[in-house]
One Martini backbone bead per residue (centre of mass of N, CA, C, O) as a GRO file, in nm:
protein
   84
    1MET     BB    1   1.720  -0.177   0.956
    2TRP     BB    2   2.038  -0.252   0.969
    3LYS     BB    3   2.238  -0.531   0.862
    4PRO     BB    4   2.457  -0.760   0.847
    5ILE     BB    5   2.588  -0.912   0.568
    6THR     BB    6   2.618  -1.205   0.694
    7LYS     BB    7   2.276  -1.210   0.720
    8ALA     BB    8   2.206  -1.238   0.433
    9PRO     BB    9   1.979  -1.343   0.221
   10PHE     BB   10   1.863  -1.552  -0.012
   11GLY     BB   11   1.631  -1.462  -0.262
   12HIS     BB   12   1.619  -1.140  -0.201
   13ASP     BB   13   1.524  -0.824  -0.194
   14LEU     BB   14   1.785  -0.576  -0.151
   15GLU     BB   15   1.936  -0.337   0.044
   16ILE     BB   16   2.261  -0.204  -0.008
   17ALA     BB   17   2.570  -0.126   0.156
   18VAL     BB   18   2.846   0.095   0.094
   19ILE     BB   19   3.204   0.161   0.092
   20ASP     BB   20   3.367   0.444  -0.030
   21GLY     BB   21   3.523   0.735  -0.114
   22ASP     BB   22   3.234   0.882  -0.016
   23GLY     BB   23   3.131   0.658   0.158
   24PRO     BB   24   2.834   0.575   0.276
   25HIS     BB   25   2.593   0.379   0.071
   26ALA     BB   26   2.315   0.314  -0.117
   27LEU     BB   27   2.173   0.145  -0.343
   28VAL     BB   28   1.924   0.213  -0.613
   29PHE     BB   29   1.900  -0.104  -0.628
   30PRO     BB   30   1.809  -0.417  -0.625
   31CYS     BB   31   1.938  -0.708  -0.455
   32ARG     BB   32   2.103  -1.033  -0.473
   33ARG     BB   33   2.200  -1.314  -0.323
   34SER     BB   34   2.463  -1.527  -0.434
   35LEU     BB   35   2.700  -1.762  -0.498
   36ALA     BB   36   2.852  -1.541  -0.696
   37GLY     BB   37   2.699  -1.297  -0.552
   38TRP     BB   38   2.595  -0.991  -0.654
   39VAL     BB   39   2.269  -0.900  -0.788
   40ARG     BB   40   2.053  -0.778  -0.995
   41SER     BB   41   1.724  -0.831  -0.984
   42GLU     BB   42   1.629  -0.762  -1.284
   43THR     BB   43   1.908  -0.888  -1.451
   44ARG     BB   44   2.138  -1.073  -1.303
   45GLU     BB   45   2.374  -0.898  -1.264
   46LEU     BB   46   2.673  -0.850  -1.167
   47VAL     BB   47   2.803  -0.691  -0.870
   48ASP     BB   48   3.086  -0.486  -0.786
   49VAL     BB   49   3.070  -0.553  -0.446
   50SER     BB   50   3.119  -0.462  -0.079
   51PRO     BB   51   2.913  -0.504   0.143
   52THR     BB   52   2.797  -0.425   0.493
   53HIS     BB   53   2.479  -0.389   0.447
   54TRP     BB   54   2.120  -0.460   0.517
   55ARG     BB   55   1.782  -0.450   0.371
   56PRO     BB   56   1.485  -0.442   0.282
   57TRP     BB   57   1.317  -0.388   0.002
   58GLU     BB   58   1.151  -0.074  -0.068
   59GLN     BB   59   0.921   0.049  -0.243
   60SER     BB   60   0.833   0.321  -0.373
   61GLU     BB   61   0.557   0.511  -0.399
   62SER     BB   62   0.583   0.578  -0.704
   63ALA     BB   63   0.620   0.284  -0.795
   64LYS     BB   64   0.357   0.176  -0.684
   65MET     BB   65   0.171   0.364  -0.846
   66ALA     BB   66   0.265   0.275  -1.125
   67GLY     BB   67   0.185  -0.023  -1.087
   68ASP     BB   68  -0.116   0.032  -1.034
   69GLU     BB   69  -0.173   0.170  -1.307
   70GLN     BB   70  -0.092  -0.070  -1.485
   71GLY     BB   71  -0.293  -0.272  -1.365
   72LEU     BB   72  -0.547  -0.110  -1.435
   73ALA     BB   73  -0.505  -0.096  -1.742
   74MET     BB   74  -0.504  -0.403  -1.786
   75ALA     BB   75  -0.784  -0.465  -1.668
   76THR     BB   76  -0.940  -0.281  -1.858
   77SER     BB   77  -0.854  -0.418  -2.122
   78LEU     BB   78  -0.966  -0.700  -2.053
   79GLN     BB   79  -1.258  -0.611  -2.012
   80GLU     BB   80  -1.303  -0.500  -2.300
   81GLN     BB   81  -1.251  -0.772  -2.447
   82THR     BB   82  -1.489  -0.931  -2.305
   83ASP     BB   83  -1.722  -0.722  -2.383
   84GLY     BB   84  -1.659  -0.709  -2.715
   0.00000   0.00000   0.00000
C-alpha cells in the first residue's frame, strides 16, 4: 500500500513513486530519504526526484534467489577451505 511521501521514514530502503511527463510510476531501484534529499540505497548518490508516495522496498523473487545462491556458494567455499 502506497503512503504519502510526507510520512516516509529516514534510513530505510523504500520504493518511491514519482509523477513525470509520462504519468505516475515507481523507480526501479531502492531509495533512502536523507537530510540532503533522496539517495540511491546502493550508491548513496543523490536522486533528483520529487516523489509523491512511498512503500517499503521488497526485493524481487529473482533477486532473492540470486542472493541465496551467492550465499550458498560462499558457505560451500568456506566449508571447503576449513575441510582442506
